[in-house]
N, C-alpha and C positions, 0 to 999 in steps of 0.2 A: 896392304900391297900397293895401294895407290899413293901413299904418303911420300915414298922416295921419289917417285916420278913427279909429284907435285912440287917437291923441294927443288928438283933439278930444273923443272920448267920455269919456276918463279925466280929462283936466285942465280941461275946460270943462263938459260936461253933468253928469258925476258929482260934480265939485267944487261946482258951482252948487247942487246939492240935498243936499250934505253927505254923500255916500256915499264918495267917494274919499279915502283917507288916504295913498296911495302918494307917495313922493318921485320926482322926475325921475330921480335916480340909480338907485333901485331899479327903476323902470319900464324903464330902458335895460338894466339887468342882466337882468331877466326876458325882455326882447326877445331879447337875445343867447342866452340859454338856450333859448328857444323855437326860434330859428333852428338852434342846434346840435342839439337833439333831433330836429327835423324832418329835418335833413341826415343824421344817423346812421340814423334809421328809414328814410329814403328809400333810402339805400345798402343797408341790410340787406334791404329789400323788393325794390328794383328789380334788384339784382345777380342773385339766384337766378331771378327772373322772366324777365329777359332771357336768362339762360343757358339756361333750359328752352325758351324760344321758339326759340332758335337751334339747340340740339342735339337736341331731341325734335320730330320732324316731324309726328306724328299726334296723339298724346294729350297734347300740352304743356298744353292748357287744363285738363285734369283734374288734372295734377300741380301746376299753378299754383294751382288751387282748393284742393287739399289743403294746400299751403304757406301760402296766404292764411288759411285757417281756423286752422291751427296757430299762425301768427304772431299772430292775434287773441287766442288763448288765452294765448300767451306774454306779450303786452302786459298783459292783465288780471292776470296773476300778478305781474309786476314793478312795475306801476304804484304800489302803495302803498309799496314798499320802495326804489324807484329814482327814479321821477319826482317824487312828492310831496316827498321830502326835499330835492330840488334847489331848491324854492321856499319850503317851510315847515319849521318846527321842530316835531317831535312832542313831546308831554309827556303823562304820565298825567293823567287827570281827577282833580283834587284833591278835589272834593266826594264824599266816600265814600258819603253817603246817595244821591246821584244815581247814582253808579256801581252801588250795590247794587240800586237800582230798575231800572236798565237791564238788569242781569244777570237780574233777576226776570222782566221782561217778555220777555226773549230766551228764557229757559227755558220760559216759558208758550207761546211761539211755536215751541218745539222747535228753536231756533237755537243752535248752539254758538259762543260768543264767544271768539275768540282774543286779543282785546285791545280796550280802549276808550281812545281817545286824543283829545286836542284839539290843534289846530294854531293857530299865531299868525296867523290870517287878518286880524286887526285892523290889522296894519301896512300892509295894502293897501286894505282896504275895510271899511265898516261893515255890509255885507250879511251875512246869517246863513245857515247851512246845516248839514246833518248828512247823512251818507251811509254806506252799506256799500261796501267796496271790497276787491279782491283775491280770491284763491281758495286753497283748501287752507290751508297754513301761513301765507299772507300775508293771509288774510281778517281784516278788522277793522272796527270802528265808529269813525268819525271825526266829531268835532264841531268847529265853528268856535268859537274863544274868544268871538267876538262873540255867538254864540247863548247860551252859558252866562252871559255877563254881562248880557244884556238880556231873557232870558225866564225865566218861573217854571218850576219843576221839572215841573209837570204839562203845561206847554206843550212842553217839551223831550221829554218821554216820548211825547206824542202824535205829535210829528214822527218820532221814532225808530220808533214803532209803525207809522206810515205806511211808512217805509223797510223795516221788517221785512215788511210786507205785500207789497212788491215782491219781496223775497227768498223769502218763503214761497210766493207764487204763481208763482215761477220766471219772473218777467217778464224778467230779464236773459238767462236761457237762451232764452226764447222769442224775444226780439229777436235774439239771436245766431243762432238757428236760421233765422229769416226772412231775416237778412242773408246767411247761408250759401246759402240757396235762391236768393236774388236774384243773388248773385255767381256761383253755378253757372250760372244761365241766361245771364247776361251773357257769361261766358267761353265757354260753349258757342256762343253766337251769334257771338262774336268769332272763334272758330276757323274759321268759314266766311267771315266778312267780311274777315279778314286776307288771304285768297287771292282776293279780288274785284278784278280788274284796274282797274275803274272807280274804286275808292277811290284808287288811286295816280295814274292818268292825270288825274283831276280836279285834283289838286294838283301835277302835273308831277313826280312822284317815281318813281324806278325801282322796279318791282314786286318786285325781288329784295331790297330793303331792308325786311325784315319789322319791324325795330325801328320804323321810321318809320310803318309801317302800324298798329302797336300804339298809338302815340301819337295817330295820327289817329282811331282808334276811340274812345279815351278822350275826345278833344275833341268828337267827334260825339255820344257817348252821354251826356255830362255834362248838356246841356240837357234831355234826356229825363227825368232824375231829377226835374225840377221838377213834372212831371205826376203823379208818385207821391207828392208832398208830402201831399195830403189823406188818402191811404191810411195813410201812416205816422203822421200827426197823429191820425187817428181811432183807430188801435190804441193809441197812447200815451195818449189821453184815457180809453179804456176801462180801461187798466191803472191810471191814477190814481184812477178811481172805485173800483176793486177795492181799492186800497191804502188809500183813505180809509175804506172799509167795514171793512177789517181793523183799522185803528186804532181805530175805534169799538168793535169787538168786544173787542179787547184791553183798552182803557181802560174798557170797560163804560159809556161815556158819550161823546157827541159834543161835549160842552161844551168840553173842553180844546182839541180841534182847531179848533173854531169860533173860540174866543178867539185861538188862534195865527194862523189864516188872516186874521182881521180885523187883527191887529197887523202881520203881514207885508205885507198889502195897503196899509195906511196908511203904514208905514215905507218901502216900496218904490215908493210912488206908483203903484200898479197901476191899470190902466184897468178900471174896474168895469163898463163897458158897451161892450165892443168891438162892432164891426159883426159880426152873426152870420156873414156870408159869410167875412169875414177870419178870424174865430175858427175856423170850420169848416176853412178851408184851411191855416192856419198854426199854430194853438195846439196845443202838446203837452199842455197842462193845460186842463181845463174852465175857463171864466171864473170868477172868484172868487165872483160872486153865485150862479152855478149850483151851485158846490161847497157854499156856505153853505146854499143852499136844500135840497139833498137830505140834508145832515147834520142840519139842523133837523127835517126830516121823520122821520129815523131816531130822533131824540130824542123827538119827539112820540109815535111808535109804541110806545115803551117805557114811557110814562107811564100 
């Protein structure tokens, strides 16, 4: 179902505005890799889950929850060393001055840097990005080559300082913790729902087939996630404000990040004035004008 929309988005909309650089051959290759990864992860996840549901009668939901949380940690660990290399090529950041400055602000933030890499994102898109990924020995800083090519050094550093803010304020761990709580509640509720006869008779299914009950629960609960969208969005926006503030403190000025956000908004054709209700419900980041507003206010307060 999503493939036609993906084709239209990539080869019509993104091409029209000069963002997409991917070839049809590479797009198809990426699609097959996505499908393969999804199938492997589904097998690794569903196999143990269905086994626990079948063999453990009472506390299967608790064991499934422990497995789910452990699986999430495992994915976070392998992502930079297994998943990313399937799509991109890593290389060391060649600009030694930039690399030195990145290490400097990382040390100022108290973050140990295992590696600073760039990936060849330009072969797919002109969009820019930088992020922290991995954990333990796989933790690293990754920059798109498009970011290095199109942005000044102070702009790149302001973006990385923002990402360091997420790391320093433990936003990833907090989000993982909230997800763990949510999954705990869902699985606990499911442990009762899976034994509810009405669930099976409504769809004409034998109540003894617990696998079917589990899939019915997933189908039923999925639409309910829609109503939690504004809660998740609000938390995410708060984290973004904290990360922007951290970038300002590390850079000792809001000007680099202001300049960066203006450029990103212009290059990505961002909606500067989204409807407040839509932004409140869906936006994971504050609208760009709002971010620029509080950054400029920070800058004025220091003058």
